[in-house]
C-alpha positions in Angstrom: -37.2 -2.9 15.2 -34.8 -5.7 16.2 -31.9 -5.9 13.9 -29.3 -8.7 13.7 -26.1 -8.9 11.6 -25.0 -12.3 10.7 -21.4 -12.5 9.1 -20.4 -15.9 7.5 -17.1 -17.4 6.6 -14.4 -19.7 8.3 -11.8 -16.9 7.6 -13.8 -14.3 9.6 -14.7 -16.6 12.3 -11.0 -17.8 12.9 -9.7 -14.3 12.6 -7.6 -14.8 9.5 -9.3 -11.7 8.1 -10.5 -8.7 10.2 -14.3 -8.4 9.9 -14.5 -4.9 8.6 -18.0 -5.5 6.9 -19.5 -5.9 10.4 -18.5 -2.5 11.7 -19.3 -0.8 8.3 -22.8 -2.3 8.2 -23.5 -1.5 12.0 -22.2 2.2 11.6 -24.2 2.7 8.5 -27.5 1.5 10.3 -26.9 3.6 13.3 -26.4 6.6 11.0 -29.8 6.3 9.8 -31.2 5.6 13.3 -31.4 1.8 13.2 -29.8 0.1 16.1 -28.2 -3.4 15.9 -29.3 -5.6 18.8 -27.3 -8.7 17.8 -24.2 -9.6 16.2 -23.4 -13.3 15.0 -20.2 -14.8 13.3 -20.7 -18.2 12.0 -18.4 -20.5 9.8 -19.0 -22.4 6.6 -20.7 -25.3 8.3 -24.4 -26.2 7.2 -25.7 -27.1 10.5 -24.1 -24.0 12.2 -25.6 -21.7 9.4 -29.1 -23.3 9.7 -29.1 -22.8 13.6 -27.9 -19.3 13.2 -30.6 -18.3 10.8 -33.4 -19.9 12.8 -32.0 -18.2 16.0 -32.2 -14.8 14.2 -35.5 -15.6 12.7 -37.1 -16.1 16.1 -35.8 -13.0 17.8 -35.2 -10.3 15.1 -37.5 -8.3 12.9 -34.8 -7.9 10.1 -31.6 -9.7 9.7 -28.6 -8.8 7.2 -26.5 -11.9 6.3 -23.1 -11.1 4.8 -21.0 -13.5 2.8 -21.5 -16.9 1.4 -22.8 -15.8 -2.0 -19.8 -16.8 -4.1 -19.3 -19.7 -6.6 -17.4 -22.1 -4.5 -18.4 -25.1 -2.5 -17.8 -23.3 0.9 -20.4 -20.4 -0.2 -23.5 -21.9 1.4 -26.0 -18.8 2.2 -28.5 -19.5 -0.8 -28.7 -23.2 0.1 -29.2 -22.8 3.8 -31.5 -19.7 3.2 -33.9 -22.0 1.2 -33.6 -24.7 3.8 -34.4 -22.4 6.7 -37.4 -20.9 4.7 -38.8 -24.5 3.7 -38.5 -23.7 -0.1 -36.5 -25.0 -3.1 -33.7 -23.4 -4.8 -34.5 -22.2 -8.5 -32.6 -20.8 -11.3 -33.0 -17.1 -11.7 -32.6 -16.8 -15.4 -32.4 -13.2 -15.6 -29.5 -13.0 -13.3 -27.9 -16.0 -15.1 -28.1 -13.8 -18.4 -26.6 -10.8 -16.4 -23.6 -12.9 -15.2 -22.8 -14.2 -18.6 -22.9 -10.8 -20.0 -20.6 -9.7 -17.2 -18.1 -12.0 -18.3 -18.6 -11.4 -22.0 -18.0 -7.7 -21.6 -14.4 -8.5 -19.9 -13.8 -11.0 -22.9 -14.0 -14.1 -20.6 -16.1 -17.2 -20.5 -18.2 -17.7 -17.2 -17.0 -20.8 -15.5 -19.6 -23.5 -14.9 -19.5 -23.1 -11.2 -20.8 -19.4 -11.3 -24.1 -20.8 -12.4 -24.6 -21.4 -8.6 -24.8 -17.7 -7.9 -28.0 -17.6 -10.0 -29.8 -20.3 -7.8 -32.0 -18.5 -5.3 -34.7 -19.5 -2.8 -38.0 -19.8 -4.8 -39.8 -17.0 -2.6 -36.8 -14.8 -2.8 -36.8 -11.1 -4.0 -33.6 -10.4 -5.9 -31.4 -7.4 -4.8 -29.2 -6.2 -7.7 -25.5 -6.1 -7.7 -24.4 -3.7 -10.5 -20.7 -4.2 -10.0 -20.3 -8.0 -9.3 -21.7 -11.6 -10.0 -23.1 -12.3 -6.5 -26.7 -10.8 -6.5 -28.3 -10.3 -3.2 -31.7 -11.3 -2.1 -34.3 -11.0 0.7 -36.8 -13.4 1.8 -38.8 -14.1 4.9 -37.7 -16.7 7.4 -40.0 -17.0 10.4 -40.9 -13.7 11.8 -38.0 -12.0 10.0 -36.9 -10.5 6.9 -33.7 -11.5 5.7 -31.3 -9.5 3.5 -28.4 -11.6 1.9 -25.3 -9.4 0.8 -22.2 -10.4 -0.8 -18.8 -10.4 1.2 -16.7 -8.2 -1.1 -16.6 -4.9 0.6 -17.2 -2.5 -2.4 -20.3 -4.7 -3.5 -21.6 -4.8 0.0 -21.5 -1.1 0.5 -23.1 -0.2 -2.6 -25.9 -2.8 -2.1 -26.3 -1.7 1.5 -26.6 2.0 0.9 -28.6 2.1 -2.3 -31.0 -0.9 -1.7 -31.0 -2.7 1.8 -31.1 0.4 4.0 -34.1 2.0 1.9 -36.0 -1.4 2.4 -35.1 -1.4 6.1 -36.4 2.1 6.6 -39.7 1.2 4.9 -40.0 -1.8 7.0 -39.2 0.1 10.2 -41.8 2.8 9.6 -39.3 5.5 10.2 -39.3 8.7 8.2 -37.5 8.0 5.0 -36.2 11.5 4.6 -33.0 11.4 6.4 -29.6 13.4 6.2 -26.3 12.5 8.3 -24.0 15.6 8.8 -20.4 15.0 9.8 -18.0 17.3 11.6 -14.3 16.2 11.8 -12.4 18.0 14.6 -8.9 17.7 16.0 -7.9 18.7 19.4 -10.8 17.9 21.4 -11.5 14.7 23.2 -14.9 12.9 22.9 -16.1 13.7 26.4 -15.1 17.4 25.9 -17.0 17.7 22.8 -20.1 15.9 24.3 -20.0 18.6 27.1 -19.6 21.4 24.7 -22.7 20.1 22.6 -24.9 19.4 25.5 -28.5 20.3 24.9 -28.0 20.3 21.0 -30.7 17.7 20.4 -33.2 19.5 22.4 -33.1 22.6 19.9 -35.3 20.4 17.8 -37.9 19.0 20.3 -39.7 16.6 18.1 -37.0 13.9 18.7 -35.9 13.7 15.1 -32.3 14.6 15.6 -29.8 12.2 17.0 -26.2 13.2 18.1 -23.4 10.8 18.0 -19.6 10.4 18.1 -16.9 8.2 16.6 -13.5 8.6 18.0 -10.6 7.7 15.8 -7.5 9.1 17.2 -6.3 11.7 16.6 -9.6 12.9 14.9 -13.1 13.0 16.4 -16.2 12.6 14.0 -19.3 14.3 15.4 -22.7 13.0 13.8 -25.9 14.7 13.4 -28.6 12.4 12.0 -31.8 14.3 11.3 -35.0 13.0 10.0 -37.9 15.1 8.4 -41.0 14.7 6.4 -39.0 15.7 3.2 -35.5 16.8 2.5 -36.7 20.6 2.8 -37.8 19.8 6.2 -34.7 18.0 7.1 -32.5 21.2 5.9 -34.8 23.5 8.0 -33.9 21.5 11.0 -30.5 20.9 10.2 -29.0 24.3 9.3 -29.5 26.1 12.6 -28.0 23.0 14.2 -24.9 22.9 12.0 -24.3 26.6 12.8 -24.5 25.9 16.5 -22.0 23.0 16.2 -19.6 25.3 14.4 -20.0 28.0 17.0 -19.3 25.6 20.0 -16.4 23.6 18.5 -14.8 26.7 16.7 -11.4 26.4 15.3 -11.3 22.7 16.1 -13.4 21.6 13.3 -10.9 20.7 10.5 -13.3 19.4 7.9 -17.1 18.5 7.3 -18.8 15.5 5.6 -16.5 14.0 2.8 -13.8 16.7 3.3 -10.5 15.8 4.8 -7.9 17.7 6.7 -5.3 17.4 4.2 -7.9 18.2 1.2 -8.6 21.4 3.0 -5.0 22.4 3.3 -4.5 21.5 -0.5 -7.3 23.6 -1.5 -6.2 26.5 0.7 -2.6 26.2 -0.7 -4.1 26.2 -4.2 -6.4 29.1 -3.7 -3.3 31.2 -2.7 -1.4 29.9 -5.7 1.1 28.7 -3.1 3.6 26.0 -2.9 4.7 23.7 -0.1 7.8 21.7 1.0 7.9 19.5 4.0 10.8 18.4 6.3 9.7 15.7 8.9 11.5 13.4 11.3 10.2 10.3 13.0 6.8 10.5 11.1 8.1 8.3 8.3 7.0 10.7 5.6 3.3 10.5 6.7 2.8 14.3 6.5 3.8 14.6 2.9 2.0 11.2 2.2 -1.3 12.7 3.2 -1.0 15.4 0.7 1.2 14.3 -2.2 -1.2 11.8 -3.7 -4.0 14.2 -3.9 -5.4 15.4 -7.3 -4.0 18.8 -7.7 -0.9 18.3 -5.5 1.5 18.3 -8.5 1.0 22.1 -8.7 1.5 22.6 -4.9 3.9 20.1 -3.3 7.4 20.9 -4.1 9.7 18.5 -2.0 9.7 16.5 1.1 12.4 15.5 3.2 12.4 12.6 5.6 14.9 11.5 8.1 15.2 10.3 11.7 18.8 11.8 12.3 19.1 15.7 12.6 22.5 15.4 11.1 20.7 14.1 7.9 18.3 16.9 8.1 21.2 19.4 8.3 22.9 17.9 5.1 19.8 17.7 3.2 18.7 21.4 3.6 22.3 22.6 3.7 22.3 23.9 7.4 25.6 24.4 9.3 24.0 24.5 12.9 25.0 21.4 15.1 21.4 21.4 16.6 19.2 23.2 14.0 15.6 24.5 15.2 12.5 23.9 13.4 12.4 27.7 12.5 15.9 27.4 11.0 15.1 24.3 9.0 11.9 25.6 7.6 13.4 28.9 6.6 16.3 27.3 4.7 14.0 24.5 3.1 11.7 27.2 1.7 14.6 29.2 0.3 16.3 26.1 -1.2 13.2 24.5 -2.8 11.6 27.8 -3.9 8.3 27.1 -2.2 6.1 29.9 -0.8 5.5 27.7 2.4 7.8 25.3 4.2 6.7 23.0 7.0 9.3 21.6 9.5 8.4 19.0 12.1 11.1 17.9 14.4 10.4 15.5 17.2 12.5 14.7 20.4 11.4 11.2 21.2 11.9 9.9 24.8 14.5 7.2 25.3 13.7 3.6 26.1 11.2 1.0 25.2 7.7 1.7 23.9 5.3 2.2 26.8 2.2 4.1 27.5 3.8 6.9 29.3 6.5 7.5 26.4 6.4 10.8 24.9 7.6 13.0 22.3 8.3 16.9 21.9 7.1 18.3 18.8 8.8 21.4 17.5 7.0 22.7 14.5 7.5 25.7 12.3 5.9 27.1 9.1 8.1 29.5 7.1 6.9 32.0 4.6 8.3 35.1 3.0 6.4 37.2 5.8 8.1 35.3 8.8 7.9 32.0 10.6 5.1 30.7 12.7 6.0 28.2 15.6 4.4 25.6 17.7 5.7 23.4 20.5 3.8 20.5 21.8 4.4 17.4 24.1 2.3 14.2 23.5 2.4 11.1 25.6 1.0 7.6 24.8 3.7 5.6 23.2 5.6 5.8 19.9 2.6 5.3 17.5 0.4 7.9 19.5 3.2 10.3 19.1 3.8 9.8 15.5 0.0 10.0 14.7 -0.4 13.1 16.9 2.5 14.9 15.4 1.1 14.3 11.8 -2.2 15.5 12.7 -1.0 18.5 14.6 1.3 19.6 11.8 -1.5 19.7 9.1 -3.8 21.3 11.4 -1.3 24.0 12.2 -0.7 24.4 8.5 -4.5 24.7 8.0 -4.8 27.2 10.7 -1.9 29.2 9.3 -3.5 29.2 5.8 -7.0 30.2 7.0 -5.8 33.0 9.3 -6.6 31.1 12.5 -4.5 31.0 15.6 -1.7 28.3 15.1 -1.3 27.9 18.8 -4.4 26.9 20.6 -4.2 24.2 23.4 -5.4 20.7 22.6 -6.6 18.0 24.9 -3.9 15.5 24.0 -0.9 17.4 24.8 0.8 17.7 28.1 2.7 20.9 29.6 
């Protein structure tokens, strides 16, 4: 099935806002085995919109239009959809009532211009928006089925996942029972993981499994999309595949599905009834920031110390050494704060202007009552690359330490 995404709005076309909706829609469609063949961005101009709809109607089987469903004069999707389909706009009384109730529940009076959002093409199928005033709708234009969605990201996402994708799957004839399994890893590059998982899809020879990757340094997401006759069939196929992925990627898997690396670390600390203090340089407090806001962190997180200068670190933790080591900083920080665990991350950044070959040497230590575990790593790629890598390395080493895994295991991103 040929799919097209049309994103509307002058602010998107001119780059005033980043078009994150397009990437979200495309990724979600790919996750369920629906490939996007065309992507179009068009401004708030009637003739340009009409031409975009006509082109899509001639070449695609299904089209998702995002944006242009608001109450203002530059929201044109309903009007141009009706024109392209050759039908009139009519008032959808039920949606108008829903909107009025939406405002009433918030002790507000609905502005007159919001009435425009209840004007739909006469042949349109309404698509519910349970969290906003811009209903979606679907209708046929030419040979294609068009699905119109709101531009507000949280409204789009719910509508897409709950209503548009099921309709697209039914339209495509693909098996409707589908599950996306995700593995989040740190330390292995995309090509490395691809080679490690070679032949995985062939373990289910009926072609109902798709392996994919999404690289977002410093992590890599490995995706398994599995189809079946029903969810029991999906689970029968998925379970041995998941075991095989865990076996092949081993300790480099930091989390699965909706889990996060920082969530795994916090849960491990909580399960040990442990507490944590962090001392970090150059990272701007991002290690602590990944943990401190999570639910339950108030019972675990003791203190964070952030500085760029080692002299400030010495003063903050009370060390006399002129050039303190990460081991010494972690040990004193644990004693001073009363935490069961202290993580120290000290970074020696190369001098000079930011550049692709600029690197940093990361000195990392985890102190407990039983001793100190250490890790040294050098990462190249510029200031931001080093900072992101240091934050992820620190959290991963802490995860490994808490789970009884080796803290030192070579990663693809470090240089010797």
